[in-house]
C-alpha positions in Angstrom: -100.2 -59.9 -18.3 -98.6 -58.2 -21.4 -100.9 -55.7 -23.0 -100.8 -53.2 -25.8 -102.8 -49.9 -25.8 -104.7 -49.7 -29.0 -106.7 -46.5 -28.3 -107.4 -44.3 -25.3 -108.3 -46.5 -22.3 -108.4 -49.7 -24.4 -105.9 -52.4 -24.0 -105.5 -55.8 -25.7 -104.1 -58.7 -23.7 -101.6 -60.8 -25.7 -99.2 -63.7 -25.2 -95.9 -64.1 -27.0 -94.2 -67.5 -27.1 -91.1 -69.0 -28.8 -88.8 -67.5 -31.4 -88.5 -67.7 -35.1 -90.9 -66.7 -37.9 -94.0 -65.1 -36.2 -97.5 -66.7 -36.4 -100.3 -64.5 -35.1 -103.4 -66.5 -34.1 -106.8 -64.7 -34.1 -109.7 -66.4 -32.3 -113.3 -66.8 -33.1 -116.6 -65.6 -31.5 -117.4 -65.7 -28.7 -114.2 -67.2 -27.3 -110.7 -65.9 -26.6 -107.1 -66.6 -27.4 -107.2 -69.6 -25.0 -109.1 -71.5 -27.7 -105.7 -71.9 -29.5 -104.4 -74.3 -26.8 -103.9 -77.2 -29.2 -101.9 -75.2 -31.8 -99.5 -73.2 -29.7 -97.2 -76.1 -28.6 -97.0 -77.5 -32.1 -96.0 -74.2 -33.6 -93.5 -73.4 -30.9 -92.0 -76.9 -31.2 -91.7 -76.3 -35.0 -89.6 -73.2 -34.4 -92.1 -70.4 -34.7 -92.8 -67.4 -32.5 -96.5 -67.5 -31.6 -98.5 -64.5 -30.7 -102.1 -64.8 -29.5 -104.4 -62.0 -28.4 -107.8 -61.4 -27.1 -110.0 -59.3 -29.3 -111.4 -56.2 -27.6 -114.4 -57.2 -25.6 -113.2 -60.8 -25.1 -110.9 -62.7 -22.7 -108.7 -60.4 -20.7 -108.8 -57.4 -23.0 -110.7 -54.2 -22.3 -114.4 -54.3 -22.7 -115.5 -50.9 -24.1 -119.0 -50.1 -25.1 -118.2 -49.3 -28.7 -115.7 -50.3 -31.5 -117.0 -53.8 -32.5 -116.6 -53.4 -36.2 -113.9 -54.8 -38.6 -112.3 -51.5 -39.4 -111.6 -51.1 -35.7 -110.6 -54.8 -35.3 -108.1 -54.4 -38.1 -106.7 -51.2 -36.6 -106.3 -53.1 -33.3 -104.4 -55.9 -35.0 -102.2 -53.3 -36.8 -101.4 -51.7 -33.4 -100.3 -55.1 -32.0 -98.1 -55.9 -35.0 -96.5 -52.4 -34.7 -96.1 -52.7 -31.0 -94.2 -56.0 -31.3 -92.6 -54.8 -34.6 -93.6 -58.1 -36.2 -92.6 -58.8 -39.8 -92.9 -61.7 -42.2 -96.0 -62.7 -40.2 -98.4 -65.5 -40.9 -101.9 -64.4 -39.9 -104.2 -67.2 -38.9 -107.8 -66.3 -38.4 -110.4 -68.7 -37.2 -114.1 -68.1 -37.8 -114.7 -64.4 -36.9 -110.9 -64.0 -36.8 -110.8 -64.6 -40.5 -112.5 -61.3 -40.9 -109.5 -59.5 -39.3 -107.1 -61.3 -41.7 -109.1 -60.1 -44.7 -109.8 -56.6 -43.5 -106.2 -56.1 -42.3 -104.8 -57.2 -45.7 -107.4 -55.2 -47.6 -106.6 -52.0 -45.6 -103.0 -52.2 -44.5 -101.5 -54.4 -47.2 -98.9 -57.1 -46.9 -95.7 -55.2 -45.9 -95.6 -57.1 -42.6 -97.4 -60.2 -43.8 -95.9 -63.3 -45.4 -98.9 -65.7 -45.4 -102.5 -65.8 -44.6 -104.7 -68.6 -43.2 -108.5 -68.7 -43.1 -109.7 -71.5 -40.8 -113.5 -72.1 -40.8 -113.6 -68.4 -41.4 -116.5 -65.9 -42.1 -115.3 -64.4 -45.5 -116.1 -63.7 -48.2 -119.6 -62.4 -47.1 -122.1 -64.2 -44.8 -125.1 -62.0 -45.3 -127.5 -63.4 -47.9 -128.6 -60.5 -50.2 -129.6 -59.9 -53.8 -126.0 -59.5 -54.8 -124.8 -62.3 -52.6 -127.3 -65.1 -52.9 -124.8 -67.7 -51.6 -124.5 -66.0 -48.2 -125.2 -68.3 -45.2 -127.1 -65.9 -43.0 -130.4 -64.2 -43.7 -132.1 -61.5 -41.7 -134.1 -64.0 -39.6 -131.0 -65.9 -38.6 -129.1 -62.8 -37.6 -132.1 -61.6 -35.6 -132.4 -65.0 -33.9 -128.8 -64.8 -32.8 -129.3 -61.2 -31.5 -132.4 -62.2 -29.6 -130.7 -65.2 -28.1 -127.8 -63.0 -26.8 -130.1 -60.3 -25.4 -132.7 -62.7 -23.9 -130.4 -65.2 -22.2 -126.8 -64.8 -23.3 -125.4 -67.6 -21.1 -127.9 -70.2 -22.4 -127.4 -69.1 -26.0 -123.6 -69.3 -26.0 -123.8 -72.7 -24.1 -125.9 -74.1 -27.0 -123.8 -72.4 -29.6 -120.6 -74.0 -28.1 -122.2 -77.5 -28.5 -123.1 -76.8 -32.1 -119.5 -75.5 -32.6 -118.1 -79.0 -32.1 -120.9 -81.1 -33.6 -120.8 -82.8 -37.0 -124.1 -84.2 -38.0 -125.5 -85.6 -34.8 -122.1 -86.4 -33.3 -120.2 -84.3 -30.8 -116.6 -84.4 -31.8 -115.0 -83.3 -28.5 -115.4 -84.2 -24.9 -118.1 -82.7 -22.7 -115.3 -81.1 -20.8 -114.0 -79.4 -24.0 -117.5 -78.0 -24.6 -117.7 -76.7 -21.0 -114.3 -75.0 -21.5 -115.5 -73.2 -24.6 -118.7 -72.2 -22.8 -116.7 -70.7 -19.9 -114.5 -68.7 -22.3 -117.7 -67.3 -23.8 -119.3 -66.5 -20.4 -116.6 -64.0 -19.6 -116.9 -62.0 -22.8 -118.5 -58.6 -22.8 -122.3 -58.9 -23.4 -122.2 -55.8 -25.6 -119.3 -57.2 -27.6 -121.0 -60.6 -28.0 -124.1 -58.8 -29.3 -122.4 -56.3 -31.6 -120.1 -58.8 -33.2 -123.1 -60.6 -34.6 -123.6 -57.6 -36.9 -119.9 -57.4 -37.6 -119.4 -60.9 -38.8 -122.9 -61.3 -40.2 -123.1 -58.2 -42.3 -119.5 -57.3 -43.3 -118.6 -57.8 -46.9 -115.0 -58.9 -47.3 -115.1 -59.6 -51.1 -113.1 -56.4 -51.8 -110.6 -57.3 -49.2 -110.0 -60.8 -50.6 -109.4 -59.3 -54.0 -106.4 -57.4 -52.6 -104.7 -60.4 -51.0 -101.3 -61.0 -52.6 -99.6 -63.4 -50.2 -99.7 -67.3 -50.2 -103.0 -68.3 -48.6 -104.4 -71.4 -47.0 -108.1 -72.1 -46.5 -108.9 -74.9 -44.1 -112.4 -76.0 -43.3 -114.5 -78.8 -42.0 -116.8 -80.6 -44.4 -119.4 -80.9 -41.7 -119.3 -77.3 -40.4 -122.9 -76.5 -39.5 -122.0 -72.9 -38.3 -120.2 -71.7 -41.4 -120.9 -74.3 -44.1 -118.0 -75.0 -46.5 -119.9 -74.1 -49.6 -120.9 -70.7 -48.2 -117.6 -69.6 -46.9 -114.3 -71.6 -47.2 -114.9 -72.8 -50.7 -115.9 -69.3 -51.9 -112.8 -67.7 -50.2 -110.6 -70.3 -51.9 -112.1 -69.4 -55.2 -111.7 -65.7 -54.6 -108.0 -65.8 -53.8 -105.8 -66.8 -56.8 -103.4 -69.6 -56.0 -104.8 -70.3 -52.6 -104.7 -73.8 -51.1 -107.9 -75.5 -49.8 -107.7 -78.2 -47.2 -111.0 -79.9 -46.2 -111.1 -81.8 -43.0 -113.3 -84.9 -43.2 -116.1 -85.1 -40.7 -114.9 -81.7 -39.3 -117.3 -79.5 -37.4 -116.8 -75.7 -37.0 -114.3 -75.9 -34.2 -111.8 -78.0 -36.2 -108.7 -76.7 -34.4 -110.0 -78.3 -31.2 -111.9 -81.3 -32.7 -109.2 -82.3 -35.2 -106.0 -80.8 -33.9 -103.7 -83.4 -35.5 -105.2 -82.8 -39.0 -105.4 -79.0 -38.4 -101.8 -78.7 -37.2 -100.4 -80.9 -40.0 -102.2 -78.7 -42.6 -100.9 -75.5 -41.0 -97.3 -76.7 -40.6 -97.2 -78.1 -44.1 -98.3 -74.7 -45.4 -95.7 -72.9 -43.3 -93.0 -75.1 -44.7 -94.1 -74.7 -48.3 
């Protein structure tokens, strides 16, 4: 398995397919890069080089005890881009992965980046506070997530995976697809699974979004119960001048798996524009 060393003793597993303009896919919590299975073939067939990687603590990457914060995640992404010497990159961040897109661009700028995509993503700021009343997560919800992970992580992520693909009362993928997501979550580091709740729940990306100066696509399901459109995707679209918003009808949180045709069409249309 190809890996890149991002700091002493810590390696990220990545996969690199195809040739052409590079697209880097950044997965959500608590899954791994395998969650992009429905996008990779479409992108490669369209003439793109596709790079996926497992965030530290997830998939086949190292599982250290510390380093589960967005400054570190952005530094890890920067190390990967430099290792592969990728340029004119489209960064695609799903859910938690949207935080890497925002923090990378806010910290390292767009010298290597041509486009950005936020898919069902956590920015601009999920924590509900006095200066962010439209945040989706309050203290009680964050605490409930943390207690779920520390009390019975497997049961918690199994339930979360079901909610991931549910719109209203309807599951939008097969039971097998839910089990697959559950299995990806099972192998994640328990410490990473726990610490990332604070990372995605309490990190303010508003300053990062203000610095984005590349064409940007925001794609979101209108029935996303994990990260509701009004609290995340719509606000990110409004925060980035000139960004494009695509709303997938009846789409749950995991739109790249539940609505792959619509998702891929929106992504490819953006890449061609």
